[in-house]
Structure formats: structure tokens, C-alpha cells
N, C-alpha and C positions, 0 to 999 in steps of 0.2 A: 936839647937844643934850646938856647936862651931866646928871649923875646926878639932881640935884634936879628939874630940869625934866622929865626922863624919868619919874621916879616920879609927879610931878603929872599928867602926861599919861595915864599908865596908870590911875591912880586916878580921874581925871575921866572917862575913857572908860567904865570900869566903872560909875561912879555915874550917868552920863547914860543908859547902856543900861538900867540897872535902873529909873531914873526913868521912862523911856519905857514900859517893860513894866508898871510899876506903874500908870501912867496908863491903859493898855489894860485892866488888871485891874479898874479902877474905872469903866470906861465900859460901861454896860449895853447901849448900842447896838452896840458892837463885839462883845461877847460874844454878843448875840442874832444878829448878822450871821454870826458863825462857825457857829452852830448852823443858821441858815437855809441858808447855802451848802453845808454838809455834807449837809443833808437833800436839797437839790436835786441834788447829785452822786449820792447814793444812788438817788434816784428815776430819774435819767437812766440810770445803769448798769443798774439793775434792769429798765429799759424797753428795753434794747438800745442805749443811747447810749454816748458816750465823752466823756472830758475832753480838750480841746485847750488847751494852755498855752504862753504866750510872754512873752518879755521881752528886754531889751537889756543887754549887758554883764553886770554882776553879777546882774541879774534873769534873764538868759538862763541863767546857771549855776543859779539857783534853779529855773527851769522844768525843766531837765534833771534836777536833783536830785529834784524832786517826782515827775516822770514815773517815775524809777527806783523810788521808794517805792511807787507805785501798781502798776507792772507786776511788780515783783519781790516785795517784802514790806515790811512796816513793823515791827509788833510780833511777828508770828507767821507761821509758814508757812501758805500758802493759795494758791489759784489766782490768777493775775495779773488785775489790773483794767485796763481799757482807758484808756490815757492817752498822748497824743503831745505831746512838746515840739517846737514848731515852729521852734526855733532850732538844730536839730542837723544838718540835711542841707545841707552846704556847697554841693553842686552846685545844689540848688534855690535856696538863698539868693543865690548869686552869679549864677545865670541870671536870676532875677527882677530883682535889683539892677542887672544889666548891661543887660538888654533893656528894662526898664520903669523902675523906681525903687525905692530902698530902702524907701520908704514902703509899698510893696505886698508886701513879702516874706512877711508873715503872711496878708494878705488873699487872695493867690493860693492859698495852701495850704488856707485855709478853704474857698475856692471849690471846690477839688479834693477835700478830705477831709471837710468838715463837712456835717452834715445836721440837719434839725429834730429836736430832742430831745437834741442834744449840749449840752455846756457849754464855753464859752471863758473861760479865766482869763487876763486881761491884767495883767502886773506892770509897773508903771512908777512909780518913786519921785516923779517930777515930776507925773504925771498928764497929761502932754502929749506923750508919744512918738507921733509921727505914724503909725508903722506899727501901733501898738496901736489908735489911734483909727480908722484905716481898717479894721482887722480887725473892730472892734466894730460899725462901720456895716454891714458886710456881714452880720454875725451877726444883726442886727436884721431884715434883709431875709429871711434864711433860717430864722428861727425857732429860732435857737441862743441859749440863755440866756447872759448875759454877767456876769462877775464881775470887778471891778476891785480891785487891791491897790495902794495908793498912799500918799503922805504927807498931811500935814494941809492943805496948800493946795488951793484949788479948781483943777481941771484940765479939759482938754478932754474927757477920758473921762467926766466926771461925767454928761453928758447921754445916755450910751449904755450905762450899767451898770444891770442889773436889781438888782444887789446889790453893794455895795462896802465895803471896809474902808480907812479913812483912819487910818494910824498917826499919833498925836498928836506929831509932830516934823517939823521942816524940815531936819534933818541927814540926809543920804543914808545914812551908815553906820548910824545908829540905826534908820532906816526899814527898811533891808535886814535888819538883825538881827531886827527884829520880824516882818518878812514871813516869814522861814524858820520862826520859831516858830509863827506862825499856820498856815502851810502844813503843818507837822508835826502840829499839833492836828487840822486837817481830815482829813489822811490817817488818823490814828488813829481818829477818829470814823467815817469812811466804812468803813474796814476792819472795825471791830468791828460796825458796823450790818449790813453785808452778810453777814458770816459769823457773826453772832449770838454775839459774844464780849463779855465785860465787861472786857476789858483784856488 
């Protein structure tokens, strides 16, 4: 890639990322959903529940990142908040994948760790990740609230989400960049709400 094309690529990437976030900013449904999801998480944690979160690839990295923010800290020092990323235990993931199927790697963990009153956040840019779909199906049976973070296209998880945020883009990098922003906002709201801080 020559210097001119490289510069264009860099500028276009920034512009498209900003454009996607601007579209989110102007979407009242998305803003309302962020508030609703945050309130559900606060209610769950205050009631003795926990957050279970999962994704694949870059979304798995997001899940781990968010769990770290909840368990450790986000804006200020405070006690840890219960959140488990289901993509972190390689022994569990490989055992389930080997003995059963990769589609069940999150479902089996929810079967073992989840209970009514918990919240499951499934991150899938396509909205069609089979292991997220299977996890959400079980959540519905167990009384676990389901949150979906995805892109703008209709996906298989649509039928299983109590609340979802569809980033208004079909470009995977733009969707992922917006997901982490939304996740950070949710962390900030939950942390401030539970510990009665204004920022």
C-alpha cells in the first residue's frame, strides 16, 4: 500500500468509526436500551445475581475485557462486581468442544454456573454465532435475562434476547469498536449506580 492509499485508508477508518458512533448517538432506541440493560444489571447484582458474558474471537476479548472492568474497577476503587467471561477457561472450552460440540461451549457453562436472576450478555457481530444462540436458549429456560450485542442485520439471536443493541453498521470492525464503547458505558453506569457515585 503506497503512502497516499495508506493515508486514505487511515482517514476513512476514522471517519467510518465516527459515523457509526454518531448514528448510535442519534438513535433513541439504542440510548434507551443502554439505560435499560444497565438497570437490569444493577437489579441483578443487588439481588445476588451475576453477569455472564461471552463472545467469539474479538468478541471473546471484549467479554474478558468487560469482566475485568466489573471484577476489578472501572472509574474508581470499590469492591468487585460479579462477572464471569465464559471464554477464558481453556480446559472447559476444549473439553466441551471435544466431547460434545463447539456450539455448546457456553451453554454447558451456563448450565453449571447460571441461575435465575443472573444476566447473560452475548456478543456476536453477525447475530448468528451458534454457541451464543444455544446459550441464550438455555437462559430462557433457566430464567436468566438475555442481552444481545450485535450489528445491524437480523440474526438468529433476535428471537432470544430480552434486550439488544444493534450497532448501525455491517462492517465487523465498526461494530466491534462500538460494542466496546457501549460496554464501557454500561460498566460506568452500573458501577456508579451500585456505589452511589456521580462519576
